[in-house]
N, C-alpha and C positions, 0 to 999 in steps of 0.2 A: 427553402429549407426552414424547418421549424426551429424556433429559438429553444424549444425544449425537446431536443433530439433524443435525450435519454430518459424522458419522463416515464415513470413506471418501471424503470430498470435499476438494478443495484448490483454491486459486487460485494461479496461477503468474505470475511477473514476466515482462515482455517483455525482449528483449535490450537491453543498455545502449545500443548504437549507435542503436536506435530511440528509446529514452526520452530521449536527449540532444538529439534534433532540435528545432529551434525550433517546428515544426508540432505535435509531440507535447506539448511544454511548454505551448504556447498552448491546445491542446485541454483539457489537464488544468486549466489556469488557468480556463477557461470553466466546467468542472465545479465547481471550488471556488467561484467567484463565484455560480453557480446555487444553491448551498446556502443563500445568504443569511445566512451566519454570520460572526461575528467571527473573528479569528485564534485566540483562545482556544477558542471553540466548535468551530472546524474541527479543531483538534488533539484536542479531546475526542471529536469524531465519529470521527476516524480511529482513535484508540487504542481507544475503546469498541467500534467495529465489529470491529476485529481481535481484541481480547481476547475478546469475546463469541463470535466464530466459533471461535477456538482452544479456548475453554473448553467448547464444545459438540462437540468432536471434529474440527473443521476443521484443515487443515494449510496453511501458507504455504510455497510453493516458490520458490526462486530460478530463474534462467533455465536452470540445469543440472538442475533437478528435485530439488535437495537442499533439505531442510527448513530454514527460517529460524527462528532462535531468537527467542523473545519478548524476551530480554535485548538482542538487536541493535536491536529496535524501541524499547525504553525508552531505550537509549543514544543512538539517533538523534534522538529528540525531547527530549533533556534540555537542549540548548543553544539558546536563543532561537528555538524553532520558530515561535512566534506571529508574531514580527516577520518571519521569512522567509516565512511563508504570506501575510501582508499584502503583502509586496513581490511575491510570485508572482502575486497577483491582478491586478496592473497589466499582466501579460503577456496578459491576456484581450483588452484593447483595443489593445495595441501589442506584437506578438510580439518575443521576444528576437532580437537581431541575430546572436548566435553560439550555438554548441551549449552545452548545460548543462555546468557544471563538474563534475568527478568528485566533489567533496565534497558535491554536492547530490543525487547519484543515489539514495542510500539513502532520503532523505525522499520523493523523487518515486516511488520504488518502492513504499513503504508506503502513500502516498496512493492510488496506482493500485490496489494490492491491496484497499484498503478499498472503492473504487468497484466492483471486480470482485465483491466479496462482496455489496454492495447490489444489483448488477445480476444476481446469481446466475449469473455466468460461471464455473462450476465445472469442474474436471477431476477425473478419478479419481486417488486417491493411489496412487503406485507401491507395489508390494508391499513392497519393502525399506524405504521411507520409513514406510509405515503401521505396520510391525512395530516399527521403531525408535522411533516416537513413542509407541506403546502401552507400550513397555518403560520409558520414562522416568518 
């Protein structure tokens, strides 16, 4: 098996306006609940899935097709992510009444990308992004 199993493949975030909708947040909450994991285990799942994907050559793309840094992910999950995930699970049974706050978009994005990896919903890495990531 190749060390770079995911080379040339990427997962891409959805537009923020879509990820902020109550329907999207509720659907993501259902996926989180379906994992059957605690908040700690869910964070470990998200980070482990993303780090494994990137370490094997995969690329994370934002909505503009630009590469997302691993440092952004680490920073995003450094402050009370487990408590936030446990609160998010409640939205599976009762959808949020308003759009997701901007400060939560990054976490939702990375959770979404982890599920995209698991579901194998890959896109091709744009040439400029792939070259940039290999040079790093």
